[in-house]
DRENLUMVO-106429 format. One record per residue: x negated, y, z of N, C-alpha, C, O, CB in turn; residue in three letters. Coordinates in pm, whole numbers, plus 50000, padded with zeros to 5 digits. Atoms other than C-alpha are relative to their C-alpha. Glycine has a CB too. Layout:
BEGIN
XYZXYZXYZXYZXYZALA/...
END
This chain:
BEGIN
498764985049988500325002349998498925009349999498575013850108501225002750168MET/500694996049950497715020949898501035016350022502185018349983498634997249927SER/499234990749950498275059350069500914996750108501425006250168500625004749905GLY/499285007149871500075041650328498875000750126497645000250124500444981849960TRP/500754999949884499055043550667501044991850114502134996350150499575016450040ALA/499085008649976500305011550862499685003750187498615008650223499714982649916ARG/500455005549917500695006251232501054992350083502224993250048499285008250055ALA/499885004349967501504985951470500475002050157499615009050209499384996249947PHE/499574993749855503434990851868500564986050072501194977250014501385013949988SER/499925015749979503794961352062501375004050090501835015550090498434990050091PRO/499055001849940506714951852291499965009250143499175018650143500084986150006ALA/500254993149887507144965952654501524995950099502704994550064499715017749955SER/499345004249907508584956552992500405013950060499685019850141499274989850083VAL/499634984349899510694991553101500634997850142501494990550191501305010649920GLY/499225000949855511114999753435499114992150112498984996550226501534991349982ASN/500865007449933508854973753576500434995350128499824990850225498925006550013ALA/499725004049847511174967853821500475009450102501665010950128498834995150058GLY/499584991249914510874994154082499845015649961499905025250038499344996750117VAL/500254985750060510255024053840500995005149924500465012549841498875001049917GLY/498834997650049513725031253700499455013349878499145024749914501165004050137PHE/499914991350135513255049953340498085010850016497695020049944502025014150017ASP/501144992350003509575062553459498814988450008497634991950004500015011550124ILE/501705005849997507055031453482500014983849895500834975249924499424995150221LEU/500055013650072506515000353245498604996749945497675004749939501014999849880GLY/501335011850112503774977053054500264995549880501324990249846499634984750053HIS/499765009150113503044966152734499854985949986499304980550082499375003749916ALA/499845014350012503484928652591499394997849891499995003049797501314994649998ILE/501045003350091500874917652359500694987149897500994977749971498534995350095ALA/499685009950108502004893752093501305004849898501364999749786500374985550077GLY/498974997150062505264910551968500255011549968499505019050031500824996550046VAL/499804983950049506434943851817500415001949860500694993449775498645008650011GLY/499464995350094507364964451577498465004449874497295004249914501035012750071ASP/500964993450131505104977651225500705008949883501335004449787499314987049910THR/499834991150096505765007551038498855003049935497705003349978500535010550043VAL/500804992050112504455021650703500335015149967501485018949948500184992649869ALA/499424985050017504245060050646499195003449925498005000349932500155010050114VAL/501054993950094503105079250358500485011350004501685012850028499784995149858ARG/499784984050059502855118450278500425002849851500005000449738498605007950011ARG/499234996950133505155130950059499965013849964499665021650055501474996050006ILE/500264984349998505105165249914501265004350031501125016450048499455007149863ASP/499414993650006508695171849964500365003050172500334992850241500794995949901THR/499835000049864509475185050329500934994950051501955001650068500015009550045PRO/498745009149936511595157250487499594986650052498484981950029501174996849890GLU/500795011849985511405125350630501184990549928502364993449913499504996250172VAL/499095011050092512985096050438499764988550057498584987450088499674998249841ARG/500105011949955513415061850571500554991049858501724992449822500874998850146ILE/499925006550111512985036150232500454988050053501454983849993498834999649920GLY/500075013149959513025004350411500514994750149500055002850230498684997149984ALA/500005007849844514074983950766500474982249945501464976549898501615009550141ILE/500025021149991513304942050755499864994950123499415000850221498584990949921ARG/500065008549849513484918051024501125001950070501064998150187498845004350104GLY/498715001249935516844923151127501344995849903501324996549781500235013850066THR/499005000350048520554913451078501345007450001502485006449957500064991950018THR/498984987549966521824944651215499775011249926498715017649932499945005050142VAL/500234984350083522384974450982499345006650102499805005650216501485009849949ASP/500504986349941519965003051119500025008649931499765006849812498855001350045LEU/499924988250071520425036651033498575003249899497385002849930500255011450114PRO/500824994150047518775048550766499955013949964499005017549895499824994249928LEU/499904985650018519455083050738499315006650127499825010850230501565004649982ASP/500924991249883516285097950935500775008550132500265007350244499165012849911ALA/500034994449857517925118251196500634989150093500504992350212500865014550013PRO/499495004049913519715091151356499324985550002499874976150059501395002049989GLY/500725010049944517185065551354498775004950102498305016350090499514992049884ASN/501164993749931514365068451613498524999949942497595004350009499944993850125THR/501135001050097511645064351382500075017049928499285026349942500324985149872SER/499964989150070513005091351163500085012350106499465022550076501164998949901GLY/499664989149899513785114451432498644999850082498705011650115501454996650099ALA/501175001449941510425109651615499255010549854498715021149885499504980950035ALA/501124992450048508595123751276500415013249973499675023149976499394994149883LEU/499644986049995511265150851211499755008650116500085020550111501265000849980ILE/499984987949849510445166251591498295003049963497785014149979500424990250227ALA/501264994950025506735162551478499865008249872498855015149876499104989449998LEU/500144991450093507165180651147500775015149999500565023749914500324992449896ARG/499744991649944508975205351298499095012450085498985024750079500644993850048GLU/500504991149868506925214551605498495004349902497905015049919499694988250195ALA/501234998950039503755209751370499755013449901498775020649884499674986849936LEU/499734993650146505385229651058499364997449910498585004549847499935012049986GLN/500835010750129504205205050823500365006749900501545010249895500464982649971LEU/499154995950118504575219150507500204986049866500424988549748499095015249932PRO/499755005750072504875183550366500804989250082500984990750203498974998149924PHE/499345003449893506935155750472499464982550016498264980050003501735003549975GLY/500745012449995506685114350521501654993749932502764999149930499184993950185PHE/499515011650010508285081450388499154990150050497944988650033500324997849881GLU/500105011349932508485050650599500674988549967501774989449913500265002450107LEU/499135013449995509525014750597499544992850124498354993750155499784989949864GLU/500045001549890509994997850918500434983249964501304977849895500845010950090ILE/499565016249976509414959051019500594996650127499604996650199498774990349993ASP/499225005349874511374948651316499134986850008498624980749914501874997449979LYS/500735009549930509694922551547500304996250092499944985450139499075001950023GLY/499664999249863511334929951843501614997249981502405005049927499545015250075ILE/498335002450002514864914051871500925011150086500675013150204500344984350074PRO/498984990149979517804941451913500414996550102500744984750105500995002149912LEU/499475001249918518934945252232499484990950128500074986150225500924997849945GLY/500915008649930516584927552402499525001550131499304992650212499024999449937SER/500784997749818515144947152732498585001549963497765004750049500114983950135GLY/501224998450017512114947652531499375011849890498465009449811499674987449972MET/500204986550034511914984852402499524998849846498405000949800498925007450103GLY/500295001750164512504977352006500615014549971501175013249862500934984849904GLY/499164990350061514075011051947498445013750040498225023749972502045001650099SER/500714989150026510825030252112499144994849944498395004049912499635008150092ALA/501025010050069508445003951945499745005649828498705007249764500774982050006ALA/500014993450149509275017551596499895014050006499565020649907501304997249916SER/500144983650032509235052351667498815006250056498225016350019501225008750061CYS/502054999950008505645046651856499214998249835498435005649774499244981650106VAL/500465005050115504765031851557499745005049854498835002249776500644992449993ALA/499654992150072506195055051324498925011750019498025013949939501355002350022ALA/501064991649951504275081751502498744995750000498285004649928500205003550117LEU/501275006350008500875064751517499505001549859498455007349830500064985350044VAL/500385002650190500755058251104500285012049983499555016849895501004988649880ALA/500274987550099501825093551051499145010750028498755020249961501145006749975ALA/501444991649939499255108151278498584999949937497715008649935499644994650141ASN/501165003550025496705091851138499745002949812498794999049744499904984050064ALA/499654994150091498025108850814499635019649992499405026649894501414994950005LEU/500194986049976497545145750968498865003349951498054994249934500065004050129LEU/500894997550035495095166250844498445002350128497235000850109500585010149922ASP/500125003349887494275169551216500554991950116501304997750194499955006950019GLN/499455010149897495105139251454500575006550142499985015850197498784989750036PRO/500194994949868496755144751782499714990050104499694978150071501125007350039LEU/500455014249925495765124152091501424993350027502484999150002499065002550163SER/498605005349956498485099352217500565007650074501785006950065500064988350064ARG/499474993149903499025124452493501135009549931502305009549972498885007350078ASP/499714990750137500135148752213501194997749944501845006849892499044997949884ALA/499345013850097502435119252065501375002350092502525001050049499024979750014LEU/498515005049894504975119652380500695006849982501845002649990500114999250150TYR/498554989050015506975148252321500934996449918502144998349927499785014249945PRO/498965002950161508175134651972500254983649986500914978649895498935005649821PHE/499435010649958508415101052096500844997650056501364986750030499584995550039ALA/499074995549900510895112752373501375000749906502414994249908499505015150075LEU/498914997050087512785129752090500684990449938501894991349918499675007449912ALA/499545013450064513175096351925500644988850049501514982249993499124994749958GLY/499085005749916514195077652180500925000850026501624990750041499904999450069GLU/499084992549951516585100652276501444994549900502664993949918499475016849991ALA/498665006950145518655085551946500574987550032501644983949983499274995449824ILE/499665011549991518955055052063500504994650188501414986650209498694992949926ALA/499565000249838519245054552502500875011649997501935008150049498695002050123SER/499514989749907520665089752552499595006850034500055018150024500334998950078GLY/500444990149943518395103052720498645001349979498274994849881500324999850118GLY/500815000650035515015112352742498954993150118498754999750220499935011049945LEU/500685002749894512615089452951499184988849936499734980449864500844996950126HIS/500675004650069509665073552846499084986850082497904983550069499375011549944GLY/501195012349960508715042253058499854983649902499394972649931500494994850177ASP/500415011450106508885021052715498805005749937497715000049927501174996449881ASN/500914988550083507065048952531498465001750037497495003449963500655015150028LEU/501454996249910504145053552773498784995250001497644999749990500094998450116GLY/500945011950030502935017552774499285001649842498095003849822500974984950009PRO/499575001950111503665015752404498235007949945497265001649902501785007449967MET/500824985150027501165049752340498994996550067497984995349998500605015150053LEU/501595005349968498405038052588499614989250031498404987250029499415005150090LEU/500195015450031498625002252623500344999850215500595008950294497774993149898GLY/500005002149857498794985852999501355004950131502555003650104498705007550028GLY/499024995149914500884998353284500055015350001499015022050005499764994750135LEU/500234984150029501795034553252501135005650069502194999650057500025005049833VAL/499004991449927503905059953471500285011049912499365018649883499525005350139LEU/499714986250121505405086053224501465008250080502635004850098500604991849784ALA/499174991249899507035112953431500875011349818500245010549712498415012850167THR/499584992950048509435138453205498435010249874498545011149752500855005950129ALA/500604997450102506185156453051498334996849981497595003549909500345012249988ASP/501215007149988502935135153122500074981550012501134975650028499365006850132ARG/500555014750006501585097453121498764999350075497755006350066499714994949854LEU/501125008049888499455079953373499764987849996500464980050060500305000350133VAL/499975014449947498005048453333499524996950114498665002750181499424991949927ARG/500175004949833498105028153640498744988749977499124981049888501754991050084ILE/501305011849975494615002453675500644989050041501464989550133498805003250118PRO/499315013549910495644967253744498174992049978497284995249899501994987949888VAL/500725010150016493134939753796500054995849846501064994149777500434990050095PRO/499875010750159492044923753448500464986050001500714981549889498524997349928ALA/499855010050015492834891453542501814999250061502074987150060498754992550062GLU/499144995949989496284899653645501454999649838501515008349751499335011750056TRP/499405000550100499164887653390501625001050027502174998550134499524988749937HIS/498765004949984502844889253279500384989249934499604981549877500785008049978SER/499635011850049505104865453170501485007749977501995014350068499784985450102LEU/498754991650099508274880352957500744989449924500274984949819499325011849871LEU/499195008850060511154855952877501715004349919502745007949977500104990450118VAL/499044993550070513704865652642501304989149953501044981149864499225007049874HIS/499165013350016516964841452629500855007549833500995019249797501384995850182PRO/498784994050126519284846652296501035004250041502064997750021500604990549901ASP/498494987450009521874873652386499195012750024498055015750058501544998650153ALA/499864983450042522454909852331500595001750124501524996650186501005006049854VAL/499024988649878522964934352603499325018049965498295023849998499414993850237LEU/499964987250047523384968452450499575010450116500275011750217501425002549945GLU/500314989549912521554996052636500985008450085501045011550204499385008149928THR/498704987449876524765020052709500314993950059500434998850171501455008349968ARG/499195008249917526344988752840499225000550130499685003550240500254985349943ARG/500455001849876523784983753064499765014150115499385015250232498714992649970ALA/500514985249923523445020953161501345001550087501305005350204499675016149877ARG/498704998949946527395019953227500114994650144500764999150238500944993049910ALA/499675007949884527004995453479499035004450102498584997050190499964984749975ALA/500704995449907525035016953656500505012550094499955019250181498905002449937LEU/499184987849942527395041453760500735003850151501534994850177501035000149916GLN/499485000049873528625052254111499495003550033498605010949993500304993350065GLY/500874992849844527675057954441499324992450006499514981649952500595002150152ALA/501375006949961524245047054574500015008150135500435019650151498495002549886TYR/499654992349884523805050454964498115005849960497345005249864500654989450185GLU/501364991349987520545070055070499004988950048497814990750025500085014050120LEU/501105009449984518885036555207499554995049876498324994049871500344988950083LYS/500195004150103518895023754869498925006049917498004999549868501045000049954GLU/500834993350018517175050954755498144999550094497034998850042500895010550013PHE/501175001649922514385049355024499654988049987498504989249943500085003050130VAL/500245010550003514045014255016499504996049866498734986449858500954994450046ALA/500835002550111513155015454645498945007249941498195005149846500654998749918GLN/501384990650023510935044954682499074992750063498154990149986499965015750063SER/501045009549955508775022554922499284989149961498124985849986500314996350074ALA/500475011750086508664993354715499065006649851498095001149799501584990449949ASN/500844994150080507465017754448498615003550030497665003549952500555009549969LEU/501454992849973504635031854643499414986850023498444985249948499815012350139ALA/500515011250000503764996554748499154994049886497944991749894500914993550024LEU/500415002050127503494985754369499075005850002497965000650005500715002749902VAL/501604993250091501225013754279499045002150084497935003250031500045015649922LEU/501185006549926499145010454565499484986649983498254986249970500265000150125THR/500265010850032498964975354512498614999749872497414997349867501394994849963GLY/501104998350108497644981254183498955003649998497994996849962500165005349928CYS/501384989449984495155009454242499034989050097497854986550073500435018950107HIS/501055004649917493694989654500499604979849989498844973250061500645005750167ALA/499995008349994494264955954362499844988350064499244977950036499825001549960GLY/499425009849932495624939754627501774995749988502815001850012499605004150132ASP/498855009550025498284915354550501234996350079502374995450034499494989449984ALA/499435002849858499664906654907500965016749974502175016849950498474998350166ALA/498744984450033501204948954856501444996849876502664997949879498745016849895LEU/498904996650109502584944354513501224984550019502324983749966499015001449804VAL/498825008949962504354909654656500535004450122500754994450190499664985350012ARG/499384992249937505754930754893500795011249944501765015950003499255003450069ALA/498894991250065507234954754665500205002249867500455013249817499915011750038GLY/499295005750123508044941354352501254995949973501334986049901499524991249968LEU/498785006749954511834936954422500525013049941499835023149953500294994750172ALA/499154990950005514564959754284501055002150047501884994549998500185001449925ASP/499025003749899517104966154522500885012149955501825016250022499484999050170VAL/498954987850043518644995454320500764998049857501965000649857499125014749987LEU/499625005550113519314984553972500404986449931501294985649848499335003049957VAL/499695014650012519334946753931500714995750060500654983550041499234992450012GLU/498735001549922522174943654152500955002449909501944995149916500185008950121PRO/498684996150052524444959253914499984998849882500945001549810500475011950025ARG/500025003150115522934949153628500024980649954500464976949845498765008649961ARG/500225011249979522224908853703501664993849932501924985649845499514998250164ALA/498735008050060525784901153643500355001249881501424995749855501145002450057PRO/499675003150088525744906653317499614990349897500274987049798500095007549979LEU/500405007450006523354883753259499704987150018498984984250114499825003450004ILE/499865011450025523704848353156499004992350057497924991849999500124998649882GLY/501555010849953521334822253386498475010550068497305007550091499244990249799GLY/500924995449935519844852653536499294993250143498184987950153500515011350015PHE/500265000649867519704846753895499174985649960497964986949980501425000450117GLU/500865011049999518384809053809499045004949944498065002350013500394988249945ALA/501604993550110515634824153586499315004750079498125001650087500065013149876ALA/500804992549915514794846353842499424992450119498344996150166500755011150045LYS/500365010249865514544817854148498994991649913497964987749967501534989150081GLN/501215010850085512484796753890499185005850007498405000350084500004995149856ALA/501524990550025509744820753836499535007050145498385011550141500285015249871VAL/500184998649904509694830554186499214987950072498204989850139501065003650034LEU/499995010749937509454796254300498274994049927497494987049992501604990949967ALA/501425001550017506104792554102498515009850054497295009050042500054999749866THR/500774989849892504564818954309499625013749914498535019049934498404992250068GLY/499874986750027505144850854111499875009750065500665011850157500805002049966ALA/499744986449893504384881754259501285005650035501615007550152499385012249949MET/498774994450029507514895054180500494996849853499714994549760499905014650025GLY/499714996550140510154895653879501315006049994501705008650108499944988349908ALA/499014992050009513314912953770500245001349859499584994349783499785011950068SER/499644996850147514954927053429499165003249937498295008650005500825008549974ILE/501214993950056512644936053190501515007849895502475003249834498394987049916SER/499034985050085514484974753032501244995550063501274991150178500215001349784GLY/498384999550003518474971953011500084982450024501184977450048500845007649818ALA/499315010250043518274937352985500244991249861500204999049766500885003950031GLY/499755013049871519014901952931498604997350008498414990050106501064983449959PRO/501705004749973514824897152905499845000450162500305009050238498665013049919SER/500994998949852513014888553246498995001850019498394995949929499844992150070ILE/501404998749976509694897853372499644993050123500484988750202499585014050008PHE/500195001949912507474887553600498505004349981498015010049883500514988650039ALA/501314994849961504054893153734499094985950032499694975350050500185010950139TRP/501235011549949500834868053822498745001650010498325007649911499884989449928PHE/500964996050001497564870353927499054991449942497954991449999499835003750101GLU/500575007850107496184845853652500754994649929501654987349972499274991450031THR/499675005050100497034838153337500534986949982501474983749909499205001649942ARG/499485013549991497234802753417501275001150058502184999349976499144990750077GLU/498814999449980500104807253626500985004549980502045001750036500085000450051ALA/499004996250119501874825253382500404989249896501604987249873499385011349916ALA/499925007250101501564801353125500794988250092501974986350061498554997249920GLU/499305012249929502574770253385501345008550026502285001349991499144993050157ALA/498354994750001505944794153447500844998449891502044995549899500145014350017ALA/499214997450125507044796653125500974987749985502064987550041499015001949867ALA/499145018249969508674761753106501284998850092502344992650079498854988050099PRO/499335000349896510164767653387501025011450009502085007750058499134999550101LYS/498734989350042512414800753325500494993549881501664990449900499565017149963VAL/499385003650121513184788052993500924988950037502094990050001498994996249889ARG/498865011549949514884754153153500815010850045501525014949952499584986950131GLU/499314994649910516554776253390501285008749884502505008849901498875009850107ALA/498964994150063518144797053103500424992049917501504994949867499795011349947PHE/499605009550084518254766552890501364989550053501994981849980498694992449975ALA/499175006549903520614751353161501375008450007502445002450013499234999150145ALA/498934994550031522974783253136500255002949865500565014349834500095009550064ALA/499994999450159523114776352744499665012349939500405019349871501304997049945GLY/501354994650093520284795852619498894997049981498034992550057499625009450016PHE/501315003450029517874793852385499045010750040499645021350057499884996849860ASP/500664986349965514924819252480498624994249945498294982749915500055006050181SER/501444997050063511394829152361499355001450122500085000250221499795013849897GLN/500904995449885508304838052622498555001849942497924995649857499984988850127SER/501274991250047505334858352585499254999150128499884998450233500315016949950TRP/500815000349833502274856952876499305012949905499275012649782498694981650084VAL/500844987450035500234892852823499355003750134499805003950248500945012949937SER/500174991649832497764908953055500825013250011501535018849928498225006050036PRO/499194987249944499124937753239499275011049949499975021049933500135001450165LEU/500674990950081496334959353072499994993749871499024987949824498635003650049ASN/499965003250123497534951252762499575009849861499475021849889501224996249999SER/500104988650085496824969852436501045006749923502175002149907499204997249920PRO/499034988350018498404999352293500635000849853500254991149788499215013950031ALA/499785001650083499875004852010498595009249864497915019549869501465002650025ALA/501215001550127497395004651673500085004249887501245006949858499684988249960HIS/499714998350159496905012851307499474984149924498404979149959498895015849930LEU/500725012550044496264979751116499395001849874498754992649822500884988149991LEU/
END
């Protein structure tokens, strides 16, 4: 594809259990690929979307990738435009950051075509603008780890990569089911008690401190979502059995990946994560769902050019 730039963005685990909308980590081995080329006309257009049986919008303003590049063009006042083609590798409605991955891959590819490429942090606001098309809000828990790799704290205006021991790994299991993000968000409506926010804040602090210190005991004490998971778990068939199966294998903790229905867990070694995968898949199978699994270092790679 002469004149094109191609980029791959990995999937991600949004929320990471205890950091709703602000914490996430990338997943190696699965993701979306986007090819972008410069065009003379000052517009963004989408030529093709492949790899999905669901019709995604080819209209650029209504597509996460297109909206991100429109935001980039307008902010930089570029005299040229972009054409892009999207190859989906992340299942839709999986809780694996599929809409964010296309958005980030498009930005990374387009950035390579700029006369003066931007830093990954500088791409973040445009990624937020694109992701808002799918999620309805500005939150970067999926975008941050895709842009920087690894475990990332993503606030409204900055990204902070969180150090974790190289040997720590995650397991992600995706049951063959779809849970739309907007439906999962609707389940969170209603009142919360102050003590729930205090407990969740304490758990987030324990996880972040444990990661910085390389202290698995602190992570084990904190990696439990007491705020969001109780409201979303009933929407996911087989989730409770899958969670108990993975915790029984010695995981540091487990919860819903993003909006679901996927489940993630953290382990102190790759071997432990790989050994746990069949147990979780068996639990989903007992509930009537086929599933796929991926084992990835928590320090997983960011989006990159191909």
